[in-house]
DOTIMI-948529 format. One line per field, with one value per residue (C-alpha): residue number from 1; residue in one letter; x, y, z. Coordinates in Angstrom, 3 decimals, always signed. Each point is the difference from the previous one (the first is absolute). Layout:
<pts>
n: NUM:...
res: a:...
px: X:...
py: Y:...
pz: Z:...
</pts>
This chain:
<pts>
n: 1:2:3:4:5:6:7:8:9:10:11:12:13:14:15:16:17:18:19:20:21:22:23:24:25:26:27:28:29:30:31:32:33:34:35:36:37:38:39:40:41:42:43:44:45:46:47:48:49:50:51:52:53:54:55:56:57:58:59:60:61:62:63:64:65:66:67:68:69:70:71:72:73:74:75:76:77:78:79:80:81:82:83:84:85:86:87:88:89:90:91:92:93:94:95:96:97:98:99:100:101:102:103:104:105:106:107:108:109:110:111:112:113:114:115:116:117:118:119:120:121:122:123:124:125:126:127:128:129:130:131:132:133:134:135:136:137:138:139:140:141:142:143:144:145:146:147:148:149:150:151:152:153:154:155:156:157:158:159:160:161:162:163:164:165:166:167:168:169:170:171:172:173:174:175:176:177:178:179:180:181:182:183:184:185:186:187:188:189:190:191:192:193:194:195:196:197:198:199:200:201:202:203:204:205:206:207:208:209:210:211:212:213:214:215:216:217:218:219:220:221:222:223:224:225:226:227:228:229:230:231:232:233:234:235:236:237:238:239:240:241:242:243:244:245:246:247:248:249:250:251:252:253:254:255:256:257:258:259:260:261:262:263:264:265:266:267:268:269:270:271:272:273:274:275:276:277:278:279:280:281:282:283:284:285:286:287:288:289:290:291:292:293:294:295:296:297:298:299:300:301:302:303:304:305:306:307:308:309:310:311:312:313:314:315:316:317:318:319:320:321:322:323:324:325:326:327:328:329:330:331:332:333:334:335:336:337:338:339:340:341:342:343:344:345:346:347:348:349:350:351:352:353:354:355:356:357:358:359:360:361:362:363:364:365:366:367:368:369:370:371:372:373:374:375:376:377:378:379:380:381:382:383:384:385:386:387:388:389:390:391:392:393:394:395:396:397:398:399:400:401:402:403:404:405:406:407:408:409:410:411:412:413:414:415:416:417:418:419:420:421:422:423:424:425:426:427:428:429:430:431:432:433:434:435:436:437:438:439:440:441:442:443:444:445:446:447:448:449:450:451:452:453:454:455:456:457:458:459:460:461:462:463:464:465:466:467:468:469:470:471:472:473:474:475:476:477:478:479:480:481:482:483:484:485:486:487:488:489:490:491:492:493:494:495:496:497:498:499:500:501:502:503:504:505:506:507:508:509:510:511:512:513:514:515:516:517:518:519:520:521:522:523:524:525:526:527:528:529:530:531:532:533:534:535:536:537:538:539:540:541:542:543:544:545:546:547:548:549:550:551:552:553:554:555:556:557:558:559:560:561:562:563:564:565:566:567:568:569:570:571:572:573:574:575:576:577:578:579:580:581:582:583:584:585:586:587:588:589:590:591:592:593:594:595:596:597:598:599:600:601:602:603:604:605:606:607:608:609:610:611:612:613:614:615:616:617:618:619:620:621:622:623:624:625:626:627:628:629:630:631
res: x:x:x:x:x:x:x:x:x:x:x:x:x:x:x:x:x:x:x:x:x:x:x:x:x:x:x:x:x:x:x:x:x:x:x:x:x:x:x:x:x:x:x:x:x:x:x:x:x:x:x:x:x:x:x:x:x:x:x:x:x:x:x:x:x:x:x:x:x:x:x:x:x:x:x:x:x:x:x:x:x:x:x:x:x:x:x:x:x:x:x:x:x:x:x:x:x:x:x:x:x:x:x:x:x:x:x:x:x:x:x:x:x:x:x:x:x:x:x:x:x:x:x:x:x:x:x:x:x:x:x:x:x:x:x:x:x:x:x:x:x:x:x:x:x:x:x:x:x:x:x:x:x:x:x:x:x:x:x:x:x:x:x:x:x:x:x:x:x:x:x:x:x:x:x:x:x:x:x:x:x:x:x:x:x:x:x:x:x:x:x:x:x:x:x:x:x:x:x:x:x:x:x:x:x:x:x:x:x:x:x:x:x:x:x:x:x:x:x:x:x:x:x:x:x:x:x:x:x:x:x:x:x:x:x:x:x:x:x:x:x:x:x:x:x:x:x:x:x:x:x:x:x:x:x:x:x:x:x:x:x:x:x:x:x:x:x:x:x:x:x:x:x:x:x:x:x:x:x:x:x:x:x:x:x:x:x:x:x:x:x:x:x:x:x:x:x:x:x:x:x:x:x:x:x:x:x:x:x:x:x:x:x:x:x:x:x:x:x:x:x:x:x:x:x:x:x:x:x:x:x:x:x:x:x:x:x:x:x:x:x:x:x:x:x:x:x:x:x:x:x:x:x:x:x:x:x:x:x:x:x:x:x:x:x:x:x:x:x:x:x:x:x:x:x:x:x:x:x:x:x:x:x:x:x:x:x:x:x:x:x:x:x:x:x:x:x:x:x:x:x:x:x:x:x:x:x:x:x:x:x:x:x:x:x:x:x:x:x:x:x:x:x:x:x:x:x:x:x:x:x:x:x:x:x:x:x:x:x:x:x:x:x:x:x:x:x:x:x:x:x:x:x:x:x:x:x:x:x:x:x:x:x:x:x:x:x:x:x:x:x:x:x:x:x:x:x:x:x:x:x:x:x:x:x:x:x:x:x:x:x:x:x:x:x:x:x:x:x:x:x:x:x:x:x:x:x:x:x:x:x:x:x:x:x:x:x:x:x:x:x:x:x:x:x:x:x:x:x:x:x:x:x:x:x:x:x:x:x:x:x:x:x:x:x:x:x:x:x:x:x:x:x:x:x:x:x:x:x:x:x:x:x:x:x:x:x:x:x:x:x:x:x:x:x:x:x:x:x:x:x:x:x:x:x:x:x:x:x:x:x:x:x:x:x:x:x:x:x:x:x:x:x:x:x:x:x:x:x:x:x:x:x:x:x:x:x:x:x:x:x:x:x:x:x:x:x:x:x:x:x
px: +57.510:+2.737:-0.994:+0.167:-3.209:-0.856:-3.533:-1.734:-3.390:+0.522:+0.940:+3.464:+2.889:+2.284:+3.709:+1.345:+2.757:-0.839:+3.193:-0.384:+3.121:-0.070:-0.189:+3.343:-0.604:-1.713:+2.742:+0.713:-3.486:-1.767:-3.104:+1.833:-1.664:-3.456:+0.587:+1.345:-3.019:-2.398:+1.906:-0.280:-3.745:-0.024:-1.378:+2.928:+2.668:+2.958:+1.490:+1.707:+3.422:-0.787:-0.520:-2.974:+0.796:-1.410:+0.413:-2.168:-3.504:-3.340:-2.827:-3.676:-0.592:+2.778:-1.343:-3.428:+1.564:+1.856:-3.169:-1.818:+2.863:+0.236:-3.738:-1.399:-3.081:-1.223:-3.616:-1.347:-1.844:-1.077:-0.559:+2.789:+0.388:+1.863:+3.036:+0.691:+3.746:-0.052:-0.932:-0.896:+3.292:+2.043:+1.985:-1.513:-3.585:-1.488:+2.001:-0.971:-3.663:-0.015:+1.970:-2.612:-2.885:+1.616:+0.390:+3.759:+0.229:-2.120:+0.441:+0.520:-2.782:-1.456:+0.680:+3.777:+2.257:+3.552:+1.428:+3.581:+0.176:+2.619:-2.104:+0.670:+0.749:-3.157:-2.096:+1.475:-0.201:-3.657:-0.649:+1.527:-1.862:-3.229:+0.864:+0.377:-3.428:+1.206:-2.617:-0.106:+1.933:-2.025:+2.776:+2.448:+1.709:+0.881:+0.988:+2.399:+1.640:+1.011:+1.922:+1.474:+1.934:-1.269:-3.643:-1.102:+0.970:-2.398:-2.892:-3.408:-1.446:+2.641:+0.065:-2.502:+1.432:+3.582:-1.061:-1.620:+3.097:+2.276:-1.977:+0.086:+3.787:+0.326:+1.607:+3.738:+2.238:+3.679:+2.307:-2.071:-3.236:-1.330:+0.147:-2.704:+0.894:-3.595:+0.445:+3.081:-0.414:+0.053:+2.963:-0.203:+1.844:-2.318:-3.098:+1.461:+0.517:-3.548:-1.382:+2.053:-1.500:-3.513:+0.381:+1.481:+3.377:+2.331:+3.154:+0.038:+2.595:-2.286:+1.931:-1.482:-3.638:-1.848:-0.985:+1.823:+2.374:+2.477:+1.036:+2.821:-0.762:-0.217:-3.382:-0.564:-2.554:-2.268:+0.841:-2.760:-3.092:-3.732:-1.709:-2.385:-3.277:-2.565:-1.879:-3.443:+1.085:-2.829:+0.962:-1.368:-2.073:+1.070:-2.902:-3.117:-2.577:-2.416:-1.260:+1.812:+2.789:+3.142:+1.887:-1.187:+2.087:-3.053:+0.040:-1.588:-2.259:-3.665:+0.661:-1.420:+3.434:+2.573:+2.936:-0.891:+1.024:+3.614:-0.502:+2.398:-0.662:+1.429:+1.022:+2.111:+1.364:-1.016:-0.583:-2.666:+0.879:-2.563:+0.116:-2.800:-1.635:-3.659:-1.266:-3.477:-1.091:-3.392:-1.941:-2.311:+2.825:-0.167:+2.861:+2.649:+0.453:+3.014:-0.650:+2.561:-1.581:+1.712:-1.087:+0.619:+0.039:+0.628:-2.340:+0.976:-0.228:+2.973:+1.225:+1.578:+1.764:+0.439:+3.365:+0.118:-2.143:-0.550:-1.931:-0.468:-1.702:+1.708:-2.989:-0.605:+2.245:+3.410:+0.064:+3.095:+1.435:+3.285:+2.413:+3.596:+2.639:+0.518:-2.385:+0.173:-3.074:-0.033:-3.782:-0.670:-2.002:+2.193:-0.938:-0.771:-2.231:-1.651:+3.080:+2.158:-2.477:-0.841:+3.623:+0.821:-2.702:+1.044:+3.654:-1.083:-1.911:-3.488:-3.132:-3.006:-3.349:-1.622:+1.770:-0.935:+2.542:-0.807:-2.431:-1.294:-1.240:-2.264:+0.760:-0.488:-1.185:+1.080:+0.219:+0.623:+3.353:-0.348:-3.166:+0.993:-1.045:+2.165:-2.297:+0.726:-1.924:-0.519:+2.104:+2.904:+1.929:+0.722:+2.344:+0.215:+3.019:-0.330:+2.899:-0.473:+2.123:-1.794:+0.354:-2.249:+0.020:-1.074:-0.295:-2.229:-0.749:-0.319:-1.669:-0.018:-3.114:-1.409:-3.735:-2.077:-2.762:-1.937:+0.684:+2.708:-0.728:-0.949:+2.107:-2.414:+0.328:+3.774:-0.184:-2.162:+2.548:+2.805:-1.766:-1.437:+2.245:+3.023:+3.131:-0.628:+0.787:+1.800:+3.015:+3.436:+2.491:+1.396:+3.621:+2.726:+2.463:+2.954:+2.580:+1.064:-1.018:-2.248:-0.842:-2.324:+0.187:-3.378:+0.323:-3.760:-1.693:-0.229:-2.942:+0.852:+1.864:+3.526:+2.565:+1.591:-1.333:+3.237:+3.615:+2.442:+3.621:+3.037:+2.308:+3.603:+3.221:-0.420:-1.655:+3.012:-0.005:-2.526:+0.837:-0.462:+3.058:-0.960:+1.195:+3.216:-0.271:-1.830:-1.229:-3.297:-1.472:-3.604:-2.195:-2.704:-3.676:-2.988:+1.935:-1.787:+0.636:+1.918:+0.354:+2.811:+2.448:+2.617:-0.160:-2.049:-1.902:-3.751:-2.001:-3.457:-2.052:-0.743:-3.596:-1.304:-3.219:-0.954:-2.443:+1.728:-0.656:+1.561:+3.547:+2.525:+1.422:-1.119:+1.894:+0.713:-0.957:-2.966:-0.869:+3.310:+1.699:+3.748:+1.841:+3.614:+2.735:+3.248:+2.630:+2.275:+3.612:+2.440:+3.168:+2.107:+2.041:-1.958:-3.477:-2.282:-3.332:-2.234:-3.390:-2.641:-2.531:-2.492:+0.511:-1.868:+2.571:-0.751:-0.342:+3.484:+1.703:+3.321:+1.958:+0.133:+2.510:-2.433:-3.477:-1.800:-2.179:-1.845:+1.005:-2.298:-2.504:-3.404:-3.441:-0.745:-0.355:+1.533:-0.322:-2.251:-0.175:+1.200:+3.215:+0.833:+3.500:+1.469:+3.484:+2.019:+0.652:+3.196:-1.223:-0.409:-3.805:-1.973:-2.076:-2.948:-1.206:-2.657:+0.775:-2.235:+1.925:-0.975:+2.528:-0.106:+1.635:+3.735:-0.038:+3.052:-1.992:+0.883:+1.849:-2.371:+2.581:+3.156:+2.559:+3.307:+1.982:+3.122:+3.028:-0.766:-3.605:-2.843:-3.538:-3.006:-2.657:-3.235:-2.283:-3.444:-2.639:-2.789:+0.348:-3.007:-2.250:+0.118:+3.786:+2.508:+3.374:+2.891:+1.127:+3.300:+1.081:+3.172:+2.699:+2.338:+2.985:+0.195:+3.222
py: -97.077:-2.564:-2.292:+1.228:-1.528:+2.367:+1.343:+3.351:-1.414:+0.971:+3.552:-0.643:-0.524:-2.661:+0.454:-1.602:+0.083:+0.461:-1.315:-2.848:-1.696:-2.951:+0.569:+0.301:-2.866:-2.701:-1.065:-3.162:-0.492:-3.215:+1.924:+2.778:-0.568:-0.024:+3.230:+1.710:-1.065:+1.298:+3.259:+0.358:-0.493:+2.685:-2.387:+0.521:+2.637:+0.555:+2.442:+3.339:-1.617:-2.366:-3.065:-2.364:-1.665:-3.427:-1.239:+2.786:-0.788:+1.045:+1.480:-0.796:+3.518:-0.344:-3.407:+1.566:+2.528:-2.713:-2.071:+2.976:+0.605:-3.656:-0.601:+3.350:-1.536:-1.871:+0.837:+1.516:-2.742:+1.627:+3.337:+1.873:+0.055:+2.383:-1.643:+1.486:+0.047:+1.464:+3.690:+1.896:+1.876:-3.203:-0.284:-3.405:+0.787:-0.085:-3.041:-1.986:+0.908:-1.031:-3.196:-0.936:+0.726:-2.213:-2.754:-0.100:+0.562:-0.584:+1.780:-1.279:-0.134:+3.329:+1.707:-0.017:-0.208:+0.236:+1.909:+0.090:-3.693:-1.930:-2.397:-3.712:-2.271:-2.023:+3.144:+1.520:-3.352:-0.237:+3.576:-0.591:-3.304:+1.882:+2.539:-2.836:-1.488:-3.580:-2.673:-1.480:-3.120:-2.814:-1.365:+2.857:-1.565:-3.207:+1.975:+2.238:-2.976:-1.314:+3.189:+1.381:-1.493:+2.817:-0.147:-0.506:+3.591:+1.514:+1.716:-1.586:+3.190:-0.029:-3.704:+0.051:+3.146:-1.286:-3.386:+1.763:+2.096:-3.036:-2.151:+2.873:+0.329:+3.530:-0.785:+0.725:-1.215:+0.891:-1.821:-3.140:-0.343:-2.479:+2.518:+2.652:+1.767:+1.194:+2.079:+1.923:+3.562:+0.189:+1.844:+2.409:-2.468:-2.868:+2.085:+1.017:-3.672:-0.852:+2.827:-1.079:-3.474:+1.374:+2.355:-2.682:+1.713:-2.934:+1.354:-1.867:-2.821:-3.032:-2.138:+2.139:-0.391:-2.399:-3.255:+0.700:-2.479:+1.520:-2.174:+1.374:-0.693:+1.878:+1.450:+0.651:+1.784:-2.283:-0.145:+0.448:+2.149:+0.304:-0.256:+2.715:-1.956:+2.135:-1.392:+1.001:+0.076:+0.188:-0.288:+3.199:+0.175:-3.396:-0.147:+1.018:+1.554:+1.458:-0.438:+1.885:+0.079:-1.879:+0.890:+1.372:+0.779:+1.342:+3.607:+2.360:+1.758:-0.625:-1.541:+1.492:-0.070:+0.571:-0.235:-3.651:-0.923:-0.064:+0.022:-2.752:-2.379:-3.539:-1.612:-3.084:-1.923:+1.119:-1.455:+0.434:-0.256:+0.557:-0.626:+1.260:-0.855:+0.240:+0.178:-0.781:+1.734:-1.695:-3.025:+2.097:+1.443:-0.662:-1.710:+2.215:-0.855:+0.858:+0.769:+0.647:+1.610:+0.385:+2.640:+0.222:+3.685:-0.871:-0.191:-3.649:-3.085:-0.715:-3.416:-0.349:-3.334:-1.387:-1.753:-0.944:+0.767:-1.067:+1.353:-1.260:+1.074:-0.180:-1.931:-2.792:-0.358:+1.098:+0.620:+1.296:-3.078:-0.811:-1.827:-1.195:+2.388:-2.116:-2.544:-1.765:+1.140:-2.476:-0.092:+3.671:-0.882:+1.868:+3.598:+2.450:+2.892:+0.974:+1.790:-3.064:-2.282:+2.395:+0.746:-3.717:-0.756:+2.737:-1.036:-3.462:+1.435:-0.640:+1.627:-0.736:-0.838:+3.015:+2.173:-0.089:-0.893:+3.287:+2.902:+1.346:+3.493:+1.725:+3.537:+2.617:-2.621:-1.535:-3.549:-1.550:-1.711:-0.736:-0.113:-1.756:+0.240:+0.706:-1.508:+0.753:-1.290:+2.533:+1.080:-1.071:+0.779:-1.821:+0.793:-0.735:+0.035:+0.112:-0.431:-0.081:+0.230:+1.298:+1.531:+2.272:+0.619:+3.617:+2.632:-0.689:+1.555:-1.950:+0.673:-1.952:+0.671:-0.992:-0.377:-1.525:-2.282:-3.189:-1.423:+0.773:+3.497:+0.283:+1.773:+2.961:+0.263:-0.021:+2.591:+2.261:-0.213:+0.762:+3.060:+1.418:-1.340:+1.413:-1.654:-2.796:+0.549:-0.369:+1.662:-1.220:+2.415:+2.593:-0.773:+2.234:+1.591:-2.291:+2.758:+1.116:-3.012:+0.638:-2.113:-1.702:-0.804:-0.978:-1.762:-0.624:-2.389:-0.042:+1.062:+0.799:-1.253:-1.262:-0.769:-3.420:-3.540:-2.005:+0.407:-2.084:-0.225:-2.167:+0.198:+0.090:+1.471:+2.967:+0.935:-1.142:-3.639:-2.836:-1.779:+0.567:-1.096:-1.674:+1.688:-0.962:-2.888:+1.102:+3.185:+1.185:+2.788:+1.124:+1.705:+2.312:-0.751:+2.287:+3.128:+3.331:+3.609:+0.218:-3.816:-1.121:-1.814:+2.549:-0.658:+3.124:-2.172:+0.626:-2.776:+1.515:+0.389:+3.580:+1.218:+1.185:+1.150:+0.194:+1.637:+2.789:-1.604:-3.348:-1.322:+1.832:-3.312:-3.633:-0.785:-3.714:-0.721:-2.157:-2.254:+0.562:-3.186:-0.331:-2.303:-0.340:-2.134:-0.861:-1.479:-1.305:-0.926:-1.628:+1.832:-1.812:-3.208:-1.719:-1.442:+2.510:-0.222:+2.897:+0.961:+2.461:+1.508:+2.806:+2.106:+2.851:+2.279:+3.108:+3.362:+1.479:+2.620:-0.100:-1.659:-2.806:-2.080:-1.459:-1.305:+0.259:-2.787:-0.526:-2.280:-0.927:-0.051:+1.662:-1.128:+2.847:-1.630:+2.010:-2.463:-2.942:-1.362:-2.622:+0.125:-2.172:-1.435:-1.534:-1.558:-3.121:-1.992:-1.814:-3.115:+1.832:+0.053:+3.092:+1.120:+2.386:+0.525:+2.216:+0.938:+2.006:+2.343:+1.720:+2.513:+2.326:+3.352:-0.481:-3.725:-1.481:-2.716:-3.560:-1.178:-0.559:-1.569:-1.943:-0.767:-1.868:+1.627:-1.539:+2.177:+2.142:-1.261:+2.246:-0.424:+2.187:+0.679:+1.877:+1.432:+1.441:+1.417:+2.551:+2.434:-0.803:+2.548:+0.094:-0.262:+2.619:+0.707:-0.246:-3.524:-1.167:-2.904:-1.379:-2.215:-1.625:-2.301:-2.093:-0.017
pz: -1.113:-0.386:-2.843:-3.557:-1.334:-2.786:+0.051:-0.231:+0.949:+3.641:-0.864:+1.437:-2.418:+1.401:+0.439:-3.139:-2.515:-3.661:-1.550:-2.491:+1.369:+2.377:+3.720:+1.729:+2.408:-2.086:-2.409:+1.993:+1.365:-1.068:-1.090:-1.882:-3.398:+1.521:+1.922:-3.100:-2.060:+2.657:+0.022:-3.785:+0.349:+2.720:+2.593:+2.379:+0.411:+2.252:+2.436:-0.746:+0.353:-2.900:+2.176:+0.176:+3.362:-0.864:+3.584:+1.392:+1.208:-1.488:+2.058:-0.483:-1.309:-2.546:-1.055:-0.558:-2.368:-1.884:-0.469:-1.492:-2.411:-0.971:-0.486:-1.147:-1.645:+3.074:+0.781:+3.212:+1.894:+3.275:+1.712:+1.702:+3.780:+2.286:+1.610:+3.438:-0.532:-3.526:+0.223:-3.151:+0.309:-0.240:-3.256:-0.802:+0.975:-3.507:-1.057:+3.100:-0.420:-3.662:+0.649:+2.613:-2.388:-2.642:+2.634:-0.309:+3.745:+3.062:+3.297:+3.518:+2.613:+1.191:-3.366:+0.362:-3.072:+1.439:-2.977:+1.320:+0.880:-1.977:-2.040:+0.634:-2.933:+0.573:-0.177:-3.161:-1.821:+0.969:-1.112:-3.434:-0.396:+0.730:-2.684:-2.508:+0.854:-0.008:+0.777:+3.500:+0.920:+1.551:+2.245:+0.693:+3.024:-1.855:-3.086:+1.890:+1.709:-3.445:-0.766:+3.244:+2.881:+2.252:-1.146:+3.600:+0.809:-2.541:+1.834:-0.555:-1.509:-2.739:-0.910:-2.856:-1.564:+0.193:-1.378:-2.955:-0.583:+0.243:-2.423:-2.476:+0.315:+1.327:+3.383:-0.014:+2.848:+0.024:+0.534:+0.764:-1.979:+2.572:+2.854:-0.170:+3.298:+0.420:+3.147:-1.099:-1.215:-3.772:-1.485:-2.898:-2.222:+0.943:-0.674:-3.354:-0.933:+1.044:-2.126:-3.016:+0.197:+0.466:-2.975:-2.295:-0.088:-0.585:+1.602:+3.322:+0.068:-0.334:+2.480:+2.793:-1.051:+2.287:-1.707:-3.255:-1.632:-2.469:-2.948:-2.138:-3.656:-3.261:-0.981:-3.709:-2.126:-2.012:-3.725:-2.549:+0.363:-0.358:-3.361:-1.183:+0.272:+1.877:+2.994:+1.202:+3.642:+2.559:+3.675:+1.581:+2.051:+1.235:+2.471:-1.935:+2.335:-2.550:-3.526:-2.692:-2.538:+0.981:-3.172:-3.338:-3.071:-1.875:-1.189:+2.504:-2.512:+0.674:+3.420:+3.190:+1.680:-2.769:+2.437:+0.678:-3.566:-1.220:-3.782:-1.057:-2.891:-0.098:-3.277:-0.705:+3.004:+3.473:+3.462:+2.641:+3.673:+2.742:+3.737:+2.291:+3.317:+1.023:+3.576:+1.297:+3.205:+0.484:-1.198:-2.191:-2.064:-3.725:-1.783:-1.563:-3.672:-2.103:-3.641:-2.732:-3.037:-3.395:-2.510:-3.736:-1.098:-3.667:-2.972:-0.600:+2.257:+2.246:+1.109:+3.427:+0.560:+3.507:-0.087:+3.680:+3.007:+3.587:+2.966:+3.547:+3.196:+3.372:+1.364:-0.839:-3.052:+1.297:+3.755:+1.720:+1.693:+1.674:-2.272:+0.315:-1.287:-3.142:-1.543:-3.354:-1.958:-2.865:-0.411:+0.766:+3.110:+2.479:+0.718:+2.773:-0.943:-3.310:-1.285:+0.541:-1.808:-2.830:-0.898:+0.150:-2.578:-2.393:+0.313:-1.203:-2.982:+1.382:-1.397:+2.188:-1.582:+1.698:-2.573:-3.711:-2.645:-1.671:-0.001:-3.291:+0.814:-2.530:-1.110:+2.735:+2.474:+3.305:+1.335:+3.408:+0.412:+3.747:+2.135:+3.214:+3.665:+3.034:+2.632:+3.644:+3.013:+2.779:+1.732:-2.170:-3.168:-3.229:-2.856:-3.705:-2.286:-3.789:-2.438:-3.782:-3.128:-3.068:-3.441:-2.019:-3.741:+0.479:+2.685:+3.009:+3.384:+3.259:+3.345:+3.259:+2.078:+3.396:+0.623:+2.794:-1.188:+0.718:-3.461:-2.580:-1.388:-3.649:-2.615:+0.076:+3.789:-0.253:-2.781:+2.180:+2.820:-2.438:-1.415:+3.227:+2.737:+1.772:+1.381:+2.479:+3.662:+2.414:-1.600:+1.031:+1.613:-2.400:-0.961:+1.338:-2.437:-0.634:-0.392:+2.489:+2.091:+2.976:+3.016:+0.167:-3.708:-1.435:-3.356:-0.171:-2.436:-3.766:-2.167:-3.598:-3.031:+0.710:-2.675:+0.096:+0.341:-0.092:+1.105:-2.023:+0.992:-0.698:+2.993:-1.228:+1.344:-2.297:-3.278:-2.034:+1.094:-0.133:+3.268:+3.715:+1.931:+3.254:+3.231:+1.684:+2.429:+3.142:-1.662:-1.506:-2.086:-0.303:-2.606:+1.269:-0.729:+0.350:+0.928:+0.178:+0.943:+3.294:+0.151:-2.338:+2.349:-0.948:-3.758:-0.851:-2.495:-0.012:-1.633:+0.596:-3.168:-0.946:-0.071:-3.359:+1.673:+3.672:+2.366:+1.928:+3.412:-0.970:-0.340:-2.171:-1.270:-0.051:+3.178:+0.457:-3.634:+0.998:-2.936:-1.823:-1.194:+0.568:-2.451:+1.123:-1.566:+1.790:-2.406:+2.775:-0.638:+2.398:-0.957:+2.618:-0.328:+2.783:+0.378:+1.714:+1.828:-1.119:+1.424:-1.165:+2.387:+0.418:+3.110:+1.681:+1.675:+2.011:-1.668:-0.045:-2.122:+1.812:-2.796:-2.552:+1.963:+2.534:+0.690:+3.324:+1.399:+3.267:+2.836:+1.665:-2.839:-0.003:-1.177:-2.434:-3.453:-2.854:-2.906:-0.818:-3.499:-2.466:-2.018:-3.017:-0.262:-3.162:-0.077:-0.712:+3.153:+0.981:-1.819:-3.302:+0.213:-0.971:+2.971:+0.197:+3.552:+1.532:+3.601:+2.325:+2.304:+3.217:+1.262:+2.946:+0.475:+0.374:-0.875:-1.771:-1.791:-0.928:-3.115:-2.929:-2.291:+0.919:-2.704:+0.085:-2.808:-1.471:-0.842:-3.040:-0.141:-1.165:+1.283:-0.834:+2.624:-0.674:+2.645:-0.801:+2.322:+0.004:+2.868:+2.200:+1.694:+3.809:-0.256:+1.064:-1.652:-0.163:-0.750:-1.453:-2.178:+1.546:-1.525:+2.531:-0.306:+3.133:+1.946
</pts>
C-alpha cells in the first residue's frame, strides 16, 4: 500500500517511518505544523524514504482507516454489509467494514465501495463532518453561497454535510479560503489539515480556514483568582427524567444508596447553584418538583441566613426570546432565559420573597429551603434556575431532590426520597479524561461541591504597578474570561473551579463557572502625550490555542448563541459623572461584540472602569474582555 496511515487494526502494518524528526518534504509546506502534530499522535506516518508527499492523493480505503484512528470511540450504528469490490483478502477489508458500521462511510449503488478511488474533497469533508455529529443546517445552499465562490459545484448529496463543517470552522482551503474545489481529489496535506481542525489541533494557519477572520492582538491571562467559598453546584442531570437525588452532600451511612451522597458539610459562607429541566410526555404527567433540604447534624440549633436568592422558570417567567446584541438594562427587565434573569437579579443584590431571610434548624433536624415546581405541558420542556448566597453558623448538609407530585411534597416525603432514593435519571454523558485530550471531548455537566464563588481581579500591566496602560493607537489587548481545560486561547490559564466532591459520572471541574461572579477593575492610564479614544468590549472569539498574538472571529456570523446575560459597568464618563450601567449582552460564536464603554482620555489621564457579571448558565466559553485604542 502507498499511504502511510498508521494502523494495526487491519492486520497489515503500513509502510512508515518511525523517526521523530520532521518529514523531508514538508518543511516549506503550508500545513507542516499540522502534519507533524498528527505524526506525533501516530495518526499519520510517511514513506520509507522519510517523505510525507503532501500533494499525493488519498483513497477511500485509506480515508476509512484515518477516520477510525481519529475517532476511536465512535459507536457502531448499523450492521455490516459485504461490498462486492472489497474481498476479505483486501488489506483494508476490516477497516472499511468497521467504518461503514460506524456510518463514517456509505457505499455506492449495488454494494460497491470503490476502495481505490481517490476521494474528492467534497466527500472527505462530508465524512469528517459526519464523524463530528454536527447538527443539520436548515438552508445549506444559501449558507454555502455566503462562504464559497464555487459553491455551485458542490454535489447536492454533500451540501448539508459541507455546510455543517463550514459553520463549525473545520473546512480548510489553500491558498484561497473562498474556493472549496469540491470535485478535486483531496491531497494528503489537505486531509491532514481537515483532520487537525476536526480534532481541535490548532496548527492550521487560520487564514486558510473558511469563514474565519484573523485579528492580530495580544491575549492575556486574567489577573486575580477564585475565592475559596464552596458552592453546592447542581446541574446534572440537566434534563431530569425520573424522581431521585440530584445532588446530596449528606453522609451515606444509613441511606439505601450510599454512593448517592457525597458527605460534605457546609459552614460559614457558601452558595447554591441549580439548573435543571423537566419534560412532560403526556397530559396526565404529574408536575416535577424540586426540593432543597437542609439538615443540622449538631446537638444545638443552627441558623442559616439567606443573603441573596433568585429563581425563575423558563416558562412563563423567563422565556428564551430574541434580543438585540446589546440592550441597556436599567430596570432589570431585559432577559432571555431563566439563567439570564436569575443571574441578573443576584448581581443586583436581590433576595426574592419566596426565600426566607433565615432558617433556624433544630438539633438533628431538617428543613426545606426550596420547594418549587418545574411545570411542563405535554409534550414540552421547562427549566428552572436557582441561585442563592448563604451563610451558616455551624455545619449543615444539603440535598437537591426531584419528585413528581400533584401538590408540593411535604418535608417527610422529601426525607423519604432522600433516605430511600437513588440518583435521578437520565444521566448525562460520562466525561472523557482531559489528559491526554480525546476527540470527541465530553466535559459533561456538574454535580458536586465546587470551590469558588467569585473571581476578583485588578487588571494592571504587571503585579508591580497599579495602572493599566492603554494600547497603542489602532491596537488592542484582551483578557480571557471563562477559560477551561483545552480552551484557554493560548494562555494556558484554566479558570474552572475545582470540585471538592463530585459524582464519578459528572464533570471533573466546574466548567464555565456557572454562577461565579467576576469583579474586574481596569485602572486605565493614557501614557501618551495625545488625547486617545479608548473602548472596552466583551467578545466571543473562536476556540483557538495557536498563540496569544491573535483572536479568531467568524465572517459571516452564525446564529449559535454562546453568551446571554447582564454585565454591570461602573466608570467616570467624559463629563466627569460617575456612571453605573447594567447592559444585557447576546453574543454568538465568533462574534466580535460592540463597545460597552467609550472614553476620550486626555494625555496622562487615569480612568478606572469596573465590570461585574455572574457567568450565566446556557452560555458557552470562552469570552474575552478587550481594551482598544482607536486609530
